[in-house]
A tleap script that builds the chain and sets N, CA, C and O, in Angstrom:
source leaprc.protein.ff14SB
mol = sequence {
  NMET SER ARG SER PRO ALA THR LEU ILE LEU
  LEU THR ALA ALA THR MET PHE THR ALA PRO
  ALA SER ALA GLU ARG PHE GLU PHE GLN SER
  PRO SER GLY ASN ILE HIE CYS GLU ALA ASP
  ASP ASP PRO GLU GLU GLY GLY VAL ARG CYS
  ASP ILE LEU GLU VAL ASP GLN GLN SER PHE
  THR ARG ARG PRO GLN ASP CYS ASP LEU ASP
  TRP GLY GLN THR PHE PHE VAL GLY ALA ALA
  GLU ALA ALA LYS LEU ALA CYS ALA GLY ASP
  THR ILE VAL ASN PRO ASP SER GLN VAL LEU
  LYS TYR GLY GLU ARG LEU LEU ILE GLY ASP
  TYR LEU VAL CYS TYR SER GLU THR THR GLY
  LEU GLU CYS GLN ASN THR ARG GLY SER GLY
  PHE ALA LEU SER ARG GLY GLU GLN LEU VAL
  CTYR
}
set mol.1.N position { -16.471 -17.426 -9.203 }
set mol.1.CA position { -15.111 -17.493 -9.679 }
set mol.1.C position { -14.225 -18.052 -8.581 }
set mol.1.O position { -14.289 -17.591 -7.442 }
set mol.2.N position { -13.421 -19.012 -8.896 }
set mol.2.CA position { -12.507 -19.617 -7.932 }
set mol.2.C position { -11.239 -18.793 -7.845 }
set mol.2.O position { -10.681 -18.381 -8.861 }
set mol.3.N position { -10.789 -18.556 -6.623 }
set mol.3.CA position { -9.569 -17.777 -6.424 }
set mol.3.C position { -8.501 -18.667 -5.828 }
set mol.3.O position { -8.783 -19.530 -4.997 }
set mol.4.N position { -7.295 -18.453 -6.251 }
set mol.4.CA position { -6.186 -19.200 -5.670 }
set mol.4.C position { -5.902 -18.669 -4.279 }
set mol.4.O position { -6.246 -17.526 -3.978 }
set mol.5.N position { -5.281 -19.471 -3.423 }
set mol.5.CA position { -4.937 -18.998 -2.081 }
set mol.5.C position { -4.060 -17.759 -2.155 }
set mol.5.O position { -3.310 -17.563 -3.112 }
set mol.6.N position { -4.166 -16.951 -1.155 }
set mol.6.CA position { -3.374 -15.714 -1.107 }
set mol.6.C position { -1.895 -16.046 -1.136 }
set mol.6.O position { -1.446 -17.038 -0.560 }
set mol.7.N position { -1.170 -15.215 -1.802 }
set mol.7.CA position { 0.277 -15.409 -1.847 }
set mol.7.C position { 0.967 -14.166 -1.320 }
set mol.7.O position { 1.894 -13.639 -1.934 }
set mol.8.N position { 0.500 -13.715 -0.180 }
set mol.8.CA position { 1.112 -12.563 0.466 }
set mol.8.C position { 2.260 -13.071 1.316 }
set mol.8.O position { 2.048 -13.841 2.252 }
set mol.9.N position { 3.449 -12.656 1.004 }
set mol.9.CA position { 4.623 -13.156 1.707 }
set mol.9.C position { 5.466 -11.980 2.159 }
set mol.9.O position { 5.770 -11.082 1.373 }
set mol.10.N position { 5.838 -11.989 3.417 }
set mol.10.CA position { 6.708 -10.967 3.962 }
set mol.10.C position { 8.102 -11.565 4.050 }
set mol.10.O position { 8.312 -12.562 4.740 }
set mol.11.N position { 9.063 -10.952 3.345 }
set mol.11.CA position { 10.406 -11.504 3.287 }
set mol.11.C position { 11.403 -10.581 3.959 }
set mol.11.O position { 11.369 -9.365 3.767 }
set mol.12.N position { 12.274 -11.156 4.734 }
set mol.12.CA position { 13.424 -10.436 5.269 }
set mol.12.C position { 14.616 -11.366 5.151 }
set mol.12.O position { 14.474 -12.522 4.754 }
set mol.13.N position { 15.763 -10.871 5.488 }
set mol.13.CA position { 16.954 -11.714 5.429 }
set mol.13.C position { 16.857 -12.864 6.423 }
set mol.13.O position { 17.391 -13.944 6.171 }
set mol.14.N position { 16.188 -12.648 7.539 }
set mol.14.CA position { 16.166 -13.657 8.588 }
set mol.14.C position { 14.824 -14.370 8.728 }
set mol.14.O position { 14.785 -15.503 9.209 }
set mol.15.N position { 13.734 -13.741 8.324 }
set mol.15.CA position { 12.425 -14.336 8.562 }
set mol.15.C position { 11.554 -14.272 7.326 }
set mol.15.O position { 11.791 -13.473 6.419 }
set mol.16.N position { 10.541 -15.126 7.302 }
set mol.16.CA position { 9.549 -15.083 6.243 }
set mol.16.C position { 8.183 -15.206 6.891 }
set mol.16.O position { 7.964 -16.071 7.739 }
set mol.17.N position { 7.267 -14.340 6.493 }
set mol.17.CA position { 5.906 -14.382 6.999 }
set mol.17.C position { 4.979 -14.674 5.838 }
set mol.17.O position { 5.067 -14.024 4.797 }
set mol.18.N position { 4.098 -15.636 6.001 }
set mol.18.CA position { 3.109 -15.949 4.983 }
set mol.18.C position { 1.732 -15.725 5.570 }
set mol.18.O position { 1.425 -16.218 6.656 }
set mol.19.N position { 0.905 -14.987 4.860 }
set mol.19.CA position { -0.465 -14.749 5.311 }
set mol.19.C position { -1.239 -16.060 5.269 }
set mol.19.O position { -0.852 -16.970 4.535 }
set mol.20.N position { -2.326 -16.185 6.036 }
set mol.20.CA position { -3.140 -17.394 6.000 }
set mol.20.C position { -3.593 -17.704 4.574 }
set mol.20.O position { -3.866 -16.791 3.795 }
set mol.21.N position { -3.672 -18.979 4.237 }
set mol.21.CA position { -4.011 -19.392 2.873 }
set mol.21.C position { -5.367 -18.872 2.428 }
set mol.21.O position { -5.590 -18.687 1.232 }
set mol.22.N position { -6.277 -18.634 3.361 }
set mol.22.CA position { -7.605 -18.163 2.998 }
set mol.22.C position { -7.672 -16.646 2.863 }
set mol.22.O position { -8.720 -16.102 2.514 }
set mol.23.N position { -6.579 -15.967 3.132 }
set mol.23.CA position { -6.593 -14.499 3.106 }
set mol.23.C position { -6.717 -13.981 1.681 }
set mol.23.O position { -6.039 -14.465 0.775 }
set mol.24.N position { -7.574 -13.007 1.490 }
set mol.24.CA position { -7.650 -12.273 0.238 }
set mol.24.C position { -7.167 -10.854 0.471 }
set mol.24.O position { -6.675 -10.196 -0.447 }
set mol.25.N position { -7.308 -10.387 1.700 }
set mol.25.CA position { -6.875 -9.041 2.077 }
set mol.25.C position { -5.909 -9.150 3.252 }
set mol.25.O position { -6.013 -10.046 4.090 }
set mol.26.N position { -4.979 -8.222 3.285 }
set mol.26.CA position { -3.972 -8.227 4.329 }
set mol.26.C position { -3.655 -6.787 4.678 }
set mol.26.O position { -3.364 -5.982 3.793 }
set mol.27.N position { -3.709 -6.455 5.960 }
set mol.27.CA position { -3.413 -5.100 6.415 }
set mol.27.C position { -2.003 -5.029 6.983 }
set mol.27.O position { -1.537 -5.966 7.632 }
set mol.28.N position { -1.332 -3.917 6.735 }
set mol.28.CA position { -0.017 -3.698 7.324 }
set mol.28.C position { 0.198 -2.204 7.500 }
set mol.28.O position { -0.533 -1.383 6.946 }
set mol.29.N position { 1.221 -1.868 8.288 }
set mol.29.CA position { 1.535 -0.467 8.553 }
set mol.29.C position { 3.041 -0.274 8.638 }
set mol.29.O position { 3.800 -1.227 8.817 }
set mol.30.N position { 3.452 0.976 8.505 }
set mol.30.CA position { 4.866 1.318 8.653 }
set mol.30.C position { 5.241 1.256 10.126 }
set mol.30.O position { 4.364 1.365 10.983 }
set mol.31.N position { 6.519 1.084 10.442 }
set mol.31.CA position { 6.941 1.033 11.845 }
set mol.31.C position { 6.564 2.285 12.638 }
set mol.31.O position { 6.321 2.203 13.842 }
set mol.32.N position { 6.513 3.428 11.982 }
set mol.32.CA position { 6.140 4.669 12.673 }
set mol.32.C position { 4.643 4.757 12.929 }
set mol.32.O position { 4.200 5.562 13.748 }
set mol.33.N position { 3.858 3.931 12.232 }
set mol.33.CA position { 2.406 3.992 12.346 }
set mol.33.C position { 1.802 5.129 11.535 }
set mol.33.O position { 0.600 5.375 11.627 }
set mol.34.N position { 2.606 5.821 10.749 }
set mol.34.CA position { 2.120 6.955 9.968 }
set mol.34.C position { 1.495 6.531 8.638 }
set mol.34.O position { 0.711 7.281 8.057 }
set mol.35.N position { 1.833 5.340 8.156 }
set mol.35.CA position { 1.303 4.845 6.886 }
set mol.35.C position { 0.626 3.505 7.145 }
set mol.35.O position { 1.238 2.589 7.696 }
set mol.36.N position { -0.634 3.395 6.748 }
set mol.36.CA position { -1.408 2.163 6.911 }
set mol.36.C position { -1.861 1.700 5.533 }
set mol.36.O position { -2.296 2.506 4.710 }
set mol.37.N position { -1.756 0.390 5.287 }
set mol.37.CA position { -2.060 -0.147 3.965 }
set mol.37.C position { -2.957 -1.374 4.057 }
set mol.37.O position { -3.020 -2.058 5.079 }
set mol.38.N position { -3.644 -1.623 2.954 }
set mol.38.CA position { -4.433 -2.838 2.799 }
set mol.38.C position { -4.135 -3.396 1.416 }
set mol.38.O position { -4.236 -2.685 0.416 }
set mol.39.N position { -3.769 -4.664 1.365 }
set mol.39.CA position { -3.448 -5.331 0.102 }
set mol.39.C position { -4.519 -6.361 -0.208 }
set mol.39.O position { -5.031 -7.028 0.692 }
set mol.40.N position { -4.854 -6.489 -1.479 }
set mol.40.CA position { -5.796 -7.489 -1.970 }
set mol.40.C position { -5.068 -8.265 -3.057 }
set mol.40.O position { -4.555 -7.672 -4.006 }
set mol.41.N position { -5.020 -9.590 -2.924 }
set mol.41.CA position { -4.207 -10.387 -3.849 }
set mol.41.C position { -4.925 -10.831 -5.119 }
set mol.41.O position { -4.400 -11.673 -5.847 }
set mol.42.N position { -6.111 -10.291 -5.408 }
set mol.42.CA position { -6.812 -10.633 -6.640 }
set mol.42.C position { -5.980 -10.128 -7.826 }
set mol.42.O position { -5.748 -8.924 -7.930 }
set mol.43.N position { -5.526 -11.015 -8.724 }
set mol.43.CA position { -4.639 -10.593 -9.810 }
set mol.43.C position { -5.309 -9.687 -10.842 }
set mol.43.O position { -4.613 -9.034 -11.620 }
set mol.44.N position { -6.633 -9.630 -10.868 }
set mol.44.CA position { -7.319 -8.780 -11.836 }
set mol.44.C position { -7.765 -7.454 -11.236 }
set mol.44.O position { -7.602 -6.405 -11.858 }
set mol.45.N position { -8.325 -7.494 -10.032 }
set mol.45.CA position { -8.877 -6.281 -9.435 }
set mol.45.C position { -8.181 -5.872 -8.147 }
set mol.45.O position { -8.525 -4.850 -7.552 }
set mol.46.N position { -7.214 -6.655 -7.715 }
set mol.46.CA position { -6.533 -6.373 -6.458 }
set mol.46.C position { -5.517 -5.268 -6.580 }
set mol.46.O position { -5.294 -4.707 -7.653 }
set mol.47.N position { -4.908 -4.972 -5.456 }
set mol.47.CA position { -3.892 -3.944 -5.416 }
set mol.47.C position { -3.561 -3.587 -3.986 }
set mol.47.O position { -3.891 -4.321 -3.055 }
set mol.48.N position { -2.905 -2.453 -3.819 }
set mol.48.CA position { -2.541 -1.963 -2.498 }
set mol.48.C position { -3.041 -0.533 -2.354 }
set mol.48.O position { -2.791 0.321 -3.204 }
set mol.49.N position { -3.750 -0.296 -1.266 }
set mol.49.CA position { -4.166 1.057 -0.898 }
set mol.49.C position { -3.412 1.424 0.367 }
set mol.49.O position { -3.359 0.638 1.312 }
set mol.50.N position { -2.831 2.612 0.390 }
set mol.50.CA position { -2.162 3.108 1.588 }
set mol.50.C position { -2.694 4.490 1.938 }
set mol.50.O position { -2.890 5.333 1.062 }
set mol.51.N position { -2.921 4.711 3.212 }
set mol.51.CA position { -3.318 6.015 3.740 }
set mol.51.C position { -2.170 6.551 4.581 }
set mol.51.O position { -1.640 5.839 5.433 }
set mol.52.N position { -1.784 7.795 4.350 }
set mol.52.CA position { -0.748 8.432 5.152 }
set mol.52.C position { -1.432 9.429 6.083 }
set mol.52.O position { -2.258 10.233 5.648 }
set mol.53.N position { -1.083 9.370 7.357 }
set mol.53.CA position { -1.777 10.173 8.361 }
set mol.53.C position { -1.237 11.590 8.486 }
set mol.53.O position { -2.012 12.544 8.540 }
set mol.54.N position { 0.080 11.736 8.534 }
set mol.54.CA position { 0.682 13.056 8.729 }
set mol.54.C position { 1.766 13.299 7.691 }
set mol.54.O position { 2.579 12.421 7.401 }
set mol.55.N position { 1.764 14.506 7.136 }
set mol.55.CA position { 2.801 14.916 6.193 }
set mol.55.C position { 3.315 16.293 6.599 }
set mol.55.O position { 2.574 17.113 7.142 }
set mol.56.N position { 4.600 16.533 6.325 }
set mol.56.CA position { 5.162 17.863 6.573 }
set mol.56.C position { 4.614 18.857 5.564 }
set mol.56.O position { 4.270 19.988 5.907 }
set mol.57.N position { 4.538 18.419 4.319 }
set mol.57.CA position { 3.974 19.239 3.255 }
set mol.57.C position { 3.309 18.297 2.270 }
set mol.57.O position { 3.932 17.349 1.792 }
set mol.58.N position { 2.052 18.553 1.968 }
set mol.58.CA position { 1.323 17.695 1.052 }
set mol.58.C position { 1.814 17.921 -0.374 }
set mol.58.O position { 1.831 19.052 -0.860 }
set mol.59.N position { 2.211 16.846 -1.034 }
set mol.59.CA position { 2.739 16.944 -2.392 }
set mol.59.C position { 1.644 17.195 -3.421 }
set mol.59.O position { 1.913 17.747 -4.488 }
set mol.60.N position { 0.426 16.799 -3.115 }
set mol.60.CA position { -0.682 16.935 -4.060 }
set mol.60.C position { -1.727 17.861 -3.453 }
set mol.60.O position { -2.425 17.481 -2.513 }
set mol.61.N position { -1.837 19.059 -3.980 }
set mol.61.CA position { -2.761 20.030 -3.400 }
set mol.61.C position { -3.948 20.337 -4.297 }
set mol.61.O position { -4.928 20.920 -3.833 }
set mol.62.N position { -3.888 19.967 -5.548 }
set mol.62.CA position { -4.981 20.265 -6.469 }
set mol.62.C position { -6.024 19.149 -6.428 }
set mol.62.O position { -5.812 18.061 -6.963 }
set mol.63.N position { -7.139 19.438 -5.792 }
set mol.63.CA position { -8.234 18.470 -5.676 }
set mol.63.C position { -9.017 18.433 -6.996 }
set mol.63.O position { -9.370 19.483 -7.533 }
set mol.64.N position { -9.290 17.234 -7.519 }
set mol.64.CA position { -10.111 17.142 -8.733 }
set mol.64.C position { -11.516 17.700 -8.469 }
set mol.64.O position { -12.031 17.601 -7.355 }
set mol.65.N position { -12.113 18.273 -9.478 }
set mol.65.CA position { -13.445 18.856 -9.327 }
set mol.65.C position { -14.486 17.825 -8.928 }
set mol.65.O position { -15.458 18.160 -8.251 }
set mol.66.N position { -14.299 16.574 -9.339 }
set mol.66.CA position { -15.290 15.547 -9.026 }
set mol.66.C position { -15.037 14.854 -7.687 }
set mol.66.O position { -15.675 13.843 -7.394 }
set mol.67.N position { -14.130 15.369 -6.881 }
set mol.67.CA position { -13.826 14.777 -5.570 }
set mol.67.C position { -14.442 15.629 -4.463 }
set mol.67.O position { -13.970 16.726 -4.167 }
set mol.68.N position { -15.500 15.103 -3.863 }
set mol.68.CA position { -16.157 15.781 -2.745 }
set mol.68.C position { -15.713 15.197 -1.406 }
set mol.68.O position { -16.232 15.588 -0.361 }
set mol.69.N position { -14.772 14.278 -1.426 }
set mol.69.CA position { -14.326 13.583 -0.219 }
set mol.69.C position { -12.923 14.045 0.158 }
set mol.69.O position { -12.447 15.065 -0.340 }
set mol.70.N position { -12.265 13.297 1.033 }
set mol.70.CA position { -10.907 13.645 1.449 }
set mol.70.C position { -9.937 13.448 0.287 }
set mol.70.O position { -10.103 12.547 -0.535 }
set mol.71.N position { -8.929 14.302 0.235 }
set mol.71.CA position { -7.977 14.281 -0.875 }
set mol.71.C position { -6.558 14.482 -0.357 }
set mol.71.O position { -6.316 15.330 0.502 }
set mol.72.N position { -5.632 13.702 -0.879 }
set mol.72.CA position { -4.230 13.938 -0.595 }
set mol.72.C position { -3.563 12.945 0.321 }
set mol.72.O position { -2.351 13.022 0.520 }
set mol.73.N position { -4.318 11.998 0.898 }
set mol.73.CA position { -3.698 11.050 1.818 }
set mol.73.C position { -3.917 9.578 1.445 }
set mol.73.O position { -3.404 8.698 2.136 }
set mol.74.N position { -4.655 9.291 0.385 }
set mol.74.CA position { -4.935 7.912 -0.008 }
set mol.74.C position { -4.316 7.619 -1.371 }
set mol.74.O position { -4.550 8.337 -2.343 }
set mol.75.N position { -3.518 6.546 -1.423 }
set mol.75.CA position { -2.806 6.167 -2.638 }
set mol.75.C position { -3.154 4.724 -2.981 }
set mol.75.O position { -3.362 3.903 -2.088 }
set mol.76.N position { -3.217 4.411 -4.290 }
set mol.76.CA position { -3.570 3.064 -4.734 }
set mol.76.C position { -2.734 2.689 -5.949 }
set mol.76.O position { -2.486 3.515 -6.827 }
set mol.77.N position { -2.307 1.443 -5.986 }
set mol.77.CA position { -1.703 0.869 -7.185 }
set mol.77.C position { -2.269 -0.538 -7.348 }
set mol.77.O position { -2.295 -1.324 -6.401 }
set mol.78.N position { -2.720 -0.840 -8.561 }
set mol.78.CA position { -3.302 -2.140 -8.846 }
set mol.78.C position { -2.379 -3.010 -9.671 }
set mol.78.O position { -1.325 -2.578 -10.137 }
set mol.79.N position { -2.805 -4.244 -9.838 }
set mol.79.CA position { -2.022 -5.195 -10.614 }
set mol.79.C position { -1.869 -4.733 -12.055 }
set mol.79.O position { -0.794 -4.856 -12.641 }
set mol.80.N position { -2.937 -4.206 -12.621 }
set mol.80.CA position { -2.933 -3.865 -14.038 }
set mol.80.C position { -3.211 -2.389 -14.297 }
set mol.80.O position { -3.472 -2.003 -15.436 }
set mol.81.N position { -3.159 -1.568 -13.270 }
set mol.81.CA position { -3.432 -0.151 -13.494 }
set mol.81.C position { -2.368 0.725 -12.857 }
set mol.81.O position { -1.675 0.321 -11.924 }
set mol.82.N position { -2.262 1.912 -13.378 }
set mol.82.CA position { -1.265 2.859 -12.891 }
set mol.82.C position { -1.597 3.315 -11.477 }
set mol.82.O position { -2.760 3.354 -11.074 }
set mol.83.N position { -0.567 3.652 -10.746 }
set mol.83.CA position { -0.750 4.177 -9.394 }
set mol.83.C position { -1.459 5.522 -9.467 }
set mol.83.O position { -1.341 6.254 -10.450 }
set mol.84.N position { -2.200 5.832 -8.402 }
set mol.84.CA position { -2.934 7.093 -8.391 }
set mol.84.C position { -3.183 7.550 -6.965 }
set mol.84.O position { -3.127 6.768 -6.016 }
set mol.85.N position { -3.452 8.806 -6.849 }
set mol.85.CA position { -3.932 9.402 -5.618 }
set mol.85.C position { -5.444 9.260 -5.674 }
set mol.85.O position { -6.061 9.622 -6.676 }
set mol.86.N position { -6.050 8.742 -4.618 }
set mol.86.CA position { -7.481 8.452 -4.639 }
set mol.86.C position { -8.277 9.438 -3.799 }
set mol.86.O position { -7.790 9.968 -2.800 }
set mol.87.N position { -9.484 9.665 -4.219 }
set mol.87.CA position { -10.459 10.451 -3.480 }
set mol.87.C position { -11.180 9.459 -2.566 }
set mol.87.O position { -11.789 8.507 -3.054 }
set mol.88.N position { -11.120 9.666 -1.257 }
set mol.88.CA position { -11.677 8.669 -0.335 }
set mol.88.C position { -12.422 9.328 0.821 }
set mol.88.O position { -12.009 10.371 1.329 }
set mol.89.N position { -13.506 8.715 1.218 }
set mol.89.CA position { -14.283 9.209 2.345 }
set mol.89.C position { -14.191 8.291 3.540 }
set mol.89.O position { -14.925 8.457 4.515 }
set mol.90.N position { -13.287 7.315 3.472 }
set mol.90.CA position { -13.109 6.373 4.572 }
set mol.90.C position { -11.621 6.277 4.886 }
set mol.90.O position { -10.803 6.985 4.300 }
set mol.91.N position { -11.290 5.403 5.805 }
set mol.91.CA position { -9.888 5.170 6.134 }
set mol.91.C position { -9.675 3.680 6.354 }
set mol.91.O position { -10.602 2.957 6.719 }
set mol.92.N position { -8.463 3.235 6.132 }
set mol.92.CA position { -8.128 1.830 6.379 }
set mol.92.C position { -7.206 1.699 7.583 }
set mol.92.O position { -6.639 0.632 7.818 }
set mol.93.N position { -7.052 2.770 8.342 }
set mol.93.CA position { -6.153 2.771 9.496 }
set mol.93.C position { -6.604 1.725 10.511 }
set mol.93.O position { -7.749 1.726 10.963 }
set mol.94.N position { -5.678 0.836 10.858 }
set mol.94.CA position { -5.913 -0.182 11.874 }
set mol.94.C position { -4.641 -0.284 12.714 }
set mol.94.O position { -3.654 -0.867 12.266 }
set mol.95.N position { -4.652 0.278 13.933 }
set mol.95.CA position { -3.443 0.265 14.753 }
set mol.95.C position { -2.966 -1.138 15.128 }
set mol.95.O position { -1.836 -1.299 15.589 }
set mol.96.N position { -3.810 -2.153 14.938 }
set mol.96.CA position { -3.442 -3.529 15.265 }
set mol.96.C position { -2.890 -4.303 14.068 }
set mol.96.O position { -2.591 -5.490 14.192 }
set mol.97.N position { -2.753 -3.655 12.918 }
set mol.97.CA position { -2.278 -4.373 11.735 }
set mol.97.C position { -0.791 -4.718 11.849 }
set mol.97.O position { -0.052 -4.111 12.624 }
set mol.98.N position { -0.382 -5.696 11.067 }
set mol.98.CA position { 1.008 -6.166 11.017 }
set mol.98.C position { 1.940 -5.008 10.673 }
set mol.98.O position { 1.611 -4.187 9.816 }
set mol.99.N position { 3.089 -4.932 11.321 }
set mol.99.CA position { 4.091 -3.908 11.005 }
set mol.99.C position { 5.052 -4.456 9.953 }
set mol.99.O position { 5.637 -5.525 10.128 }
set mol.100.N position { 5.205 -3.718 8.868 }
set mol.100.CA position { 6.196 -4.041 7.849 }
set mol.100.C position { 7.472 -3.316 8.264 }
set mol.100.O position { 7.635 -2.122 8.013 }
set mol.101.N position { 8.368 -4.056 8.899 }
set mol.101.CA position { 9.564 -3.460 9.507 }
set mol.101.C position { 10.504 -2.892 8.455 }
set mol.101.O position { 10.491 -3.303 7.295 }
set mol.102.N position { 11.323 -1.933 8.888 }
set mol.102.CA position { 12.317 -1.348 7.994 }
set mol.102.C position { 13.202 -2.456 7.427 }
set mol.102.O position { 13.678 -3.321 8.162 }
set mol.103.N position { 13.414 -2.419 6.119 }
set mol.103.CA position { 14.230 -3.423 5.449 }
set mol.103.C position { 13.441 -4.617 4.954 }
set mol.103.O position { 13.991 -5.461 4.245 }
set mol.104.N position { 12.173 -4.713 5.305 }
set mol.104.CA position { 11.344 -5.832 4.855 }
set mol.104.C position { 10.613 -5.459 3.573 }
set mol.104.O position { 10.433 -4.286 3.249 }
set mol.105.N position { 10.199 -6.501 2.856 }
set mol.105.CA position { 9.351 -6.281 1.696 }
set mol.105.C position { 8.203 -7.269 1.722 }
set mol.105.O position { 8.333 -8.385 2.225 }
set mol.106.N position { 7.095 -6.846 1.182 }
set mol.106.CA position { 5.880 -7.648 1.132 }
set mol.106.C position { 5.546 -7.911 -0.325 }
set mol.106.O position { 5.344 -6.972 -1.094 }
set mol.107.N position { 5.484 -9.177 -0.712 }
set mol.107.CA position { 5.083 -9.559 -2.060 }
set mol.107.C position { 3.595 -9.849 -2.049 }
set mol.107.O position { 3.123 -10.628 -1.220 }
set mol.108.N position { 2.854 -9.239 -2.951 }
set mol.108.CA position { 1.416 -9.447 -3.050 }
set mol.108.C position { 1.161 -10.156 -4.368 }
set mol.108.O position { 1.326 -9.580 -5.443 }
set mol.109.N position { 0.750 -11.433 -4.266 }
set mol.109.CA position { 0.617 -12.236 -5.466 }
set mol.109.C position { 1.948 -12.254 -6.197 }
set mol.109.O position { 3.008 -12.304 -5.572 }
set mol.110.N position { 1.890 -12.214 -7.511 }
set mol.110.CA position { 3.130 -12.138 -8.290 }
set mol.110.C position { 3.182 -10.834 -9.082 }
set mol.110.O position { 3.865 -10.743 -10.101 }
set mol.111.N position { 2.446 -9.820 -8.598 }
set mol.111.CA position { 2.350 -8.591 -9.371 }
set mol.111.C position { 2.635 -7.309 -8.600 }
set mol.111.O position { 2.709 -6.246 -9.216 }
set mol.112.N position { 2.795 -7.362 -7.293 }
set mol.112.CA position { 3.050 -6.157 -6.498 }
set mol.112.C position { 4.069 -6.430 -5.411 }
set mol.112.O position { 4.153 -7.540 -4.887 }
set mol.113.N position { 4.844 -5.408 -5.075 }
set mol.113.CA position { 5.773 -5.505 -3.956 }
set mol.113.C position { 5.769 -4.170 -3.218 }
set mol.113.O position { 5.720 -3.108 -3.840 }
set mol.114.N position { 5.822 -4.231 -1.896 }
set mol.114.CA position { 5.947 -3.033 -1.064 }
set mol.114.C position { 7.213 -3.160 -0.230 }
set mol.114.O position { 7.509 -4.225 0.312 }
set mol.115.N position { 7.955 -2.062 -0.133 }
set mol.115.CA position { 9.201 -2.009 0.623 }
set mol.115.C position { 9.046 -1.025 1.767 }
set mol.115.O position { 8.452 0.040 1.599 }
set mol.116.N position { 9.573 -1.375 2.919 }
set mol.116.CA position { 9.603 -0.464 4.061 }
set mol.116.C position { 11.054 -0.087 4.334 }
set mol.116.O position { 11.894 -0.957 4.564 }
set mol.117.N position { 11.340 1.189 4.307 }
set mol.117.CA position { 12.680 1.706 4.584 }
set mol.117.C position { 12.560 2.841 5.591 }
set mol.117.O position { 11.464 3.352 5.821 }
set mol.118.N position { 13.664 3.234 6.187 }
set mol.118.CA position { 13.622 4.354 7.134 }
set mol.118.C position { 13.210 5.645 6.430 }
set mol.118.O position { 12.764 6.590 7.080 }
set mol.119.N position { 13.356 5.689 5.118 }
set mol.119.CA position { 12.973 6.869 4.342 }
set mol.119.C position { 11.506 6.874 3.941 }
set mol.119.O position { 11.022 7.877 3.417 }
set mol.120.N position { 10.783 5.778 4.174 }
set mol.120.CA position { 9.365 5.718 3.837 }
set mol.120.C position { 8.955 4.353 3.325 }
set mol.120.O position { 9.687 3.374 3.462 }
set mol.121.N position { 7.772 4.305 2.732 }
set mol.121.CA position { 7.201 3.065 2.217 }
set mol.121.C position { 6.957 3.228 0.727 }
set mol.121.O position { 6.471 4.268 0.281 }
set mol.122.N position { 7.296 2.198 -0.045 }
set mol.122.CA position { 7.107 2.247 -1.492 }
set mol.122.C position { 6.421 0.975 -1.959 }
set mol.122.O position { 6.774 -0.121 -1.524 }
set mol.123.N position { 5.433 1.119 -2.851 }
set mol.123.CA position { 4.741 -0.022 -3.447 }
set mol.123.C position { 4.760 0.142 -4.960 }
set mol.123.O position { 4.564 1.240 -5.481 }
set mol.124.N position { 5.003 -0.985 -5.671 }
set mol.124.CA position { 5.148 -0.931 -7.124 }
set mol.124.C position { 4.607 -2.212 -7.745 }
set mol.124.O position { 4.763 -3.297 -7.184 }
set mol.125.N position { 3.958 -2.079 -8.928 }
set mol.125.CA position { 3.511 -3.270 -9.647 }
set mol.125.C position { 4.571 -3.689 -10.663 }
set mol.125.O position { 5.571 -2.995 -10.845 }
set mol.126.N position { 4.350 -4.821 -11.320 }
set mol.126.CA position { 5.345 -5.352 -12.251 }
set mol.126.C position { 5.472 -4.511 -13.514 }
set mol.126.O position { 6.406 -4.704 -14.293 }
set mol.127.N position { 4.557 -3.590 -13.725 }
set mol.127.CA position { 4.629 -2.682 -14.882 }
set mol.127.C position { 5.475 -1.449 -14.584 }
set mol.127.O position { 5.701 -0.617 -15.462 }
set mol.128.N position { 5.945 -1.334 -13.334 }
set mol.128.CA position { 6.792 -0.210 -12.961 }
set mol.128.C position { 6.057 0.996 -12.422 }
set mol.128.O position { 6.673 2.033 -12.177 }
set mol.129.N position { 4.756 0.886 -12.232 }
set mol.129.CA position { 3.974 1.992 -11.677 }
set mol.129.C position { 3.841 1.796 -10.174 }
set mol.129.O position { 3.706 0.667 -9.701 }
set mol.130.N position { 3.879 2.887 -9.426 }
set mol.130.CA position { 3.758 2.765 -7.982 }
set mol.130.C position { 3.719 4.102 -7.280 }
set mol.130.O position { 3.501 5.144 -7.898 }
set mol.131.N position { 3.933 4.056 -5.978 }
set mol.131.CA position { 3.991 5.272 -5.174 }
set mol.131.C position { 5.026 5.102 -4.081 }
set mol.131.O position { 5.334 3.988 -3.659 }
set mol.132.N position { 5.556 6.227 -3.631 }
set mol.132.CA position { 6.515 6.264 -2.529 }
set mol.132.C position { 6.004 7.302 -1.536 }
set mol.132.O position { 5.748 8.450 -1.898 }
set mol.133.N position { 5.860 6.888 -0.283 }
set mol.133.CA position { 5.267 7.758 0.728 }
set mol.133.C position { 6.202 7.960 1.906 }
set mol.133.O position { 6.835 7.020 2.385 }
set mol.134.N position { 6.276 9.187 2.358 }
set mol.134.CA position { 6.984 9.525 3.587 }
set mol.134.C position { 6.363 10.806 4.127 }
set mol.134.O position { 5.595 11.477 3.438 }
set mol.135.N position { 6.699 11.126 5.335 }
set mol.135.CA position { 6.188 12.354 5.935 }
set mol.135.C position { 6.619 13.575 5.115 }
set mol.135.O position { 5.877 14.553 5.022 }
set mol.136.N position { 7.811 13.520 4.525 }
set mol.136.CA position { 8.353 14.655 3.789 }
set mol.136.C position { 7.905 14.777 2.349 }
set mol.136.O position { 7.906 15.876 1.795 }
set mol.137.N position { 7.515 13.650 1.718 }
set mol.137.CA position { 7.170 13.694 0.297 }
set mol.137.C position { 6.305 12.498 -0.077 }
set mol.137.O position { 6.464 11.407 0.469 }
set mol.138.N position { 5.389 12.717 -1.016 }
set mol.138.CA position { 4.545 11.660 -1.540 }
set mol.138.C position { 4.649 11.706 -3.064 }
set mol.138.O position { 4.378 12.736 -3.681 }
set mol.139.N position { 5.042 10.585 -3.661 }
set mol.139.CA position { 5.244 10.517 -5.110 }
set mol.139.C position { 4.374 9.434 -5.720 }
set mol.139.O position { 4.171 8.380 -5.116 }
set mol.140.N position { 3.860 9.690 -6.914 }
set mol.140.CA position { 3.153 8.695 -7.716 }
set mol.140.C position { 3.898 8.617 -9.040 }
set mol.140.O position { 4.174 9.643 -9.662 }
set mol.141.N position { 4.224 7.404 -9.472 }
set mol.141.CA position { 4.963 7.251 -10.732 }
set mol.141.C position { 4.413 6.108 -11.555 }
set mol.141.O position { 4.914 5.835 -12.646 }
savepdb mol mol.pdb
quit
């Protein structure tokens, strides 16, 4: 299957960052380093996964019975699927990943956007489903 070049674009009022044309995946993190994300620009199976390292109080405490792995720190939203809290046994934390500065937004393809604010990081698809993460609260909508 042929894939179009990545269309990951970081927009701010003053600067624009474009990922390499051959990129299918792009890693980024919050300025605090507490939230690390990986975006995949595949319009059918792609999405954004974010791992949050530290929380004051975990918003999701009920682990699904079928989850034998880590629970409560991995969030995912896809192009065509609702956002969810994921059961994960790995991490995508990369301290060398690009920082999505406060006030910046990252467009992933034409179906996802992530915003970085001093209040946290939020990612949403064009269907209105997404997640908002901060040390104080984690929401899936």
